[in-house]
N, C-alpha and C positions, 0 to 999 in steps of 0.2 A: 230561102233558097241557099244551098250550100255553096262553098267556093267550088267553082266548076272550071276544069281545065279548058274545055272548048270555048267558053265565053270569057271568063275572067282573065285568063292568061293572055288572050289575044288582044286585049285593049291597050297594051303597052309593050314594054321591052322584056316582059317577064320570061319569055321563052328564049331570049338571046343570052347565052352564057358569057359572051365575050365582053359585054359592056361594063359589068361591075360584079364583083364577088362579095359585095357588102349590101345587104338589104336594109335600108333605113326604116326605122319604125318611129312611131309617135313617142315623144319623151316619156321615159319610164316613170311610172308613179311609185311612190313609197308612202307608207302610212304616216300621216302627220298627227291626226286626232286620235286614232284607235289606240295608240300606246297609253293614253291617259285613262282608258277604261281598265279597271283592275278587278281581280276576283275578291279582294279584301277578306281573304280567309274563309269565304263561303264554301269553297271546295266543291262546287257543282261538277257533276260528271254524268256520263251516260247511265241510263236505266234508273234515273232519279225523278221521273215524272216530267210533265211539261212546264210546271211552275216552280219557281224558287221562292221561298218565303224568307225574307230577311227580318228576323225578329230583333227587337230591341226592348230594353227596359227603360221606362220613363224615369226622369230625374225626380228625386225626392223633393218635396216642397220645403222651402226655407221658413223657419219660424222667426218672429221678431227677436226672440231670445231663447237660447237653449239652456239657460240657468235652471238648475233643479233645486227645489225645496227639499229639506230633509225628509219630510213625511210624504212627498209626492212620488208616484211611480214614473219611470222613464216612459215617455210617450212612444208608442209603437206604430209605425206606418205600414201600410199594406202596399207592396210593389204593384205597379201596373205595367202591362206589356203592350207593345204595339207591333204591327206587322206590315211589311211592304212586299207586295207580290209582283214578280216580274216573269212574263212568259218567255219560253225558249221556242224559237221558230226556225224554219229552214231558210237558208239563203243560197243563191246560186245563179250563175249565168253560163251559157254555153254557145258554141259555134260549130257549124257542120262543114265538112269538106269531103271530097270524093277520093276513093282509092286511086283513081286514074291520075288525079292531080298529085297525090302523094308519090306515085311511082315514076311519073315523068318530070316532075318539077326539080329544078336544080336546088331550090330552097324548099325544104320540106315543110308543107303547111302545118303538120302536127307540131313541129318545133316552134315555128313563128307564131302560131295561134296560141300556144301555151304561154309565150312571153306576153302577148297582148292580153290574154285573160288574167295573168298575174297582175298586170297593171290595173285592169278593170276591177279585180277583186280588192286590191289595196284601196282604191278610191271608193268602192262600195262600202267597205268597212269603215272608212272615215265618215261617210255620209250617215251610216247607221249610228255611229258613236255620237256624232254631232246632233242628230235628232234627239238623242237621250239628254244631251246637255241643254238643248233648247226646248224641251218638252214643257209647254205651258201648264199642263195638268199636274206636273210634279215639281218642276223648278219654279217656285213661286215668287222669288225675289227678283225684281227687274229694276235696273238703273237706267235713267234717261237724262242726258245732259240737256239743260234748258238754257244755257248760256255758257260763256267761256269759263266761268268760275261757279256756276250754279247747276243744280241738278234736282231730280226727284226720285224717290224710291217707291216702288209699289210691291205689295205682298200678295197679289192676286194671280200672278202668272202672266199678266199682260202689262204693257207699259201704261203709265198714267198720263203721258203727254207726248206730243210730237217733238222729236229732238230738233232744237234750233241752233245747234253748234256741233262741231266735231269734238273728238276726245282730246283732252288736254291733261297736263300733269296734275292740275288741281282736281280734276275728276278722279284720277287714279288714287289720290290721297283720300278722297271721300269714300271710294270703294274699299280701300284698305282699312280705314277706320271702322267702316260698317262691319266688315268681316271680323275684325279684332274685338271691337267694343260692344257690338250689338248681337252678332251671331256666335261669337266665341269659336271661330273656325280654326282648327289647327293648320299649320302650313302644309303644303304638298311636298316640298322638297327643302330640307334645311330650314331656313327662316323665311322662305319665300312662298307666296301663292303663285299660281300659274294662270295666265290669261291666254286664251286662243281667240284670234281676231281675224276678220277679213282685212284685206290689204288697205282699204280706205281708212280705217281707224289707225293703222300703223303709220300711214303717211301723215296723219294729223299729229300723232304723238311724237313722231320723229323730229318734227319741226320745233318741238319744245326744247328750250335750252337745258332742261334738267334730264332729258333722255340720256340713258346710259347704254352704251354698247356692251355686249356680253363679256368681252375680254377685260372690261374695267371693274366688274364685280365678281367674276369667277376666278378662283385660284388654279394654279397648275394642277391637273389631274381631276378637276371637277367635271361633272357630266354636263354636256350641252345638248339640249333637246333638239330634234330635227326641226329646222326652220325657226329656231330661236333667234330673235333679232335684237333683243335688248330688254331693259328693265326700267320700270318706274317704281315709285314708292311701294316696296315689298312685293312687287308683281313682276315675274319674268314672263315676257310676251313671246308667244309663238304665232307666226303668221301663217294662215291657211288660205291659199289662193285657189280653193275649190268651191265654186259658187253653190253647188248642191249641198255642201257642208255648212259653210259660213258665207252668206251673201254680202256683197258690197252695198246692198240696199236693205235698210232696216225700216220696215213699215213704209210710211209716206215721206220720210225725211230725206232730203238731198245731202245731208251732212254726215250721216251715220251709217256704218255697216254693222252686221251682227257680230257679237262677241260674247264670251263668258269669262268669268274669273272664279277660281275655285281653290279649295284646299284639299286636305285629305278626306277620304270617304265621299268622293264626288259621284262618279258613274261606275256602276258595276258592269263588267263584261263576263258573261257566263257561257261556257262552251260545253255542250254535250258531245259535239264532234267538231274538232278544229277545222277551219277552212283549208281546203287542199284542192289540187287539180286532179281531174279524172279523165281518162281516155277510154272511149268506147269504140272498139275496132269493128263492131258489127251493128252500128246504129241503124235502126229501122229494119233490122233482120233481113238485109238484102245480100246475104252471102259475103259480107265484108266489103261491098262496093261503096257503101256510105259509112262514114266515120264521123265521130264528134268528140270534141274535147270541152270540158266544162270545169268550173270550180264549184265547190259545194261545202256547206258547213251547217251545223245546227247550233245557233247562238241566241243569246238574249242580251239586250242592253237596257239599262234603266238607271236613273239616279237612285242612290242608296236611300235618300230621304225624299219625301214628297210633301213636306210642310215647310212654312217659313219661320218656324220657331227657333229661338235662340238655343244653341247647343245641338241642333239637328240639321238645319239647312246648311249646306256646304258649297252651294253654287249661286252666283249672281249672274243673271242674264244682263247683257247690255243691248237694249232694243228700243224701239220707238213705235208709237201708234202710226 
């Protein structure tokens, strides 16, 4: 049902102009997770089909020795290629209102609803990006804390244990070492990886004496991510307080929330049509009496790599059974 002047405006003080000239709205959203999805040089655009194929060339195998004998030929390898396919789909939400409400209201529904839709759009994009980061069919490496200083890694896309402790600095060093020494992941920004976490993990890590606030490790002029709260061993942490993106409940554990840590080439964001607001002044073709405003976009989200192999996987989930 659309916003209706007869019914909706009558339930409160909406028709009274004298009480307030400011219309309060729900706290505005702003994208926290979506900026970490990047094109990575793919250059996807409109009229390029529904699927994007991210091609890569496999690493050449290492030999025990590359020493040549005088009479032997240089060994020639054949390159092998791989492909990661990500679909592009439509996204959008809308809300309806009447022309009567638009003409009689002191606060224009078209203006107020556009602001609310902008907030909803930002949060929806965060949710879609987070789903790509936490996609168990593609993001295979999963970290689970099993004690204050112990943990387990899984390479199946799902956790190998129930988390029996919250996140600590020791866990962050284990994740950093795995990214550097096992997966060979390049940093996301400067020398740092990025972690996006639910608030529960942030509270656990903040209590650790080695936690660093961002002004202690960034220099003047350095870029601060939105909602960046601090850093641990090579990881800059961004807190996302949106449960549809990163939940404070990870699996069945009472100690852990959802999180990810990643480097460069993590999640690709592909746009055939960038998200934007639309106004339909003749919604339902009723001679302009019914109107609607909506946001709409054609996008695709997905991890660049879908295997746990060294040199390929760029994301570690923090999760629990």
